[in-house]
N, C-alpha and C positions, 0 to 999 in steps of 0.2 A: 092283858096279853102283851108281852114285849114285842117290839118291832124288830124284825131281823132283816138284814140286808142280804139279798140273794142276787146272783148274777149268772149269766150263761156265758161261758168262755169256751169258744170252739165247740159248742154243742154240749158242754158239760155243765151241770148245775153246781155252782159253788156257793155254799152258804158262808156267812160272815165268820163262822167258826173255822172254816178251811182257808179263807183268804188271808194273805199276808197282812200283818197288822201295821207294818211300818216300812220305810224305805229299805232298811237293812234286810228285812225278810224278802222284799221284792228283788233285791240284788241276788239273794240266794236262789230264788225261783228262776231268775234269768240264767244263773250258772247251771242249774239243773237242766233247764230246757236246752241251753246251748250244748251241754254234754250229750244229751240225747240226739240233738240235731247233727252234731259233728259225727257221732257214732253211726247214725243212720246214713249220712251222706257218703260214707266210705264205700257203700255198695253202689251208689249212683256213679261215683268216679271209677269204680272197678268195671262197671258195665260199659261206660264210655271208652275206657282203655281196651276192653275186649273187643268192642265194635271197631275201634281203630285198627286193631291187629287181626281182625277177622277170626279170632279164636279166644277161648277163655283164658285170661291172664290176670294176675294180681299185681298191680303196680306198687312201687315202694310207698306211694302216698297212702295206700290202703292201711299199711301198718302204722304210719304216723297218725292218720285220722283215728285209728283204733286206740292208740296210746292217749292222744289228746282227749277223745271222748270219754275214755275210761277214767282219766285223771279228773276231768270236770265232774263226771258223775260221782266218782268216789268222794270228792270233796263235798258235794251236796249231800250224799248219803251220810257222811261223817257228821256234818252239821246238823242234819235232821235225826241223827241217832237211828238210822235205818240199817242196822247191822246185817240183816238178812240180805238186803240188796247189795251191801258192800261185800259180803262174803261171796255172793254170786258173781259180782262184777270185778272185784279187785285182783284176784289171782290171775286173771287173763293177761295182766301186764307181763307176766313171765314169758309166755310164748310169743307175744307181740314183740317184745324186746329181743328175744332170741332170734326171731326171724330177721329183724333188722341187722343184728350182729352177723348172721350168716350171709346176708345179701351184701353188706359192705365189705366183709372179709373176702368174698368171692370177687367182687369188683377190684379190690386192691391186688389180689393175686393175678387177675386177668390183665391188669394194667402195669404190673411190675415188669421191668426190663428182663429179658432172658439172661440167664447166668452166662458169664463169659465162657467161651469155648476154650478148652485147653487142648493144645496140640497132642495128638496121639503119636507115639513113637512107632515107627514101622516095625512090624513083626519079622524077625529073621528066622528063616527055616533052614 
């Protein structure tokens, strides 16, 4: 009977068939876990932001965390050839990016100097 290595990581039973075989694979596990952590932390920061303002708000950092988590997760899914997870996760970059474009465009318009006033000629009646 062959001896198999098994471990419990965070309460999950991991056999040696599932465990990373080398440092390279462990780096990819860290990338995948980091992606999930960053993606999950966005809601924690959104909650803190809402508490600070005493109303539900979405800070700009929410969208940046969304993009960073999605990119880390997508790179892991590509490496592991998990196309179903990639298809479910990857297209979300479009609305995340679009929200940032809209936010920064509005900020630029709000901070733009007002147009110069042109004198209006008096109306003769």
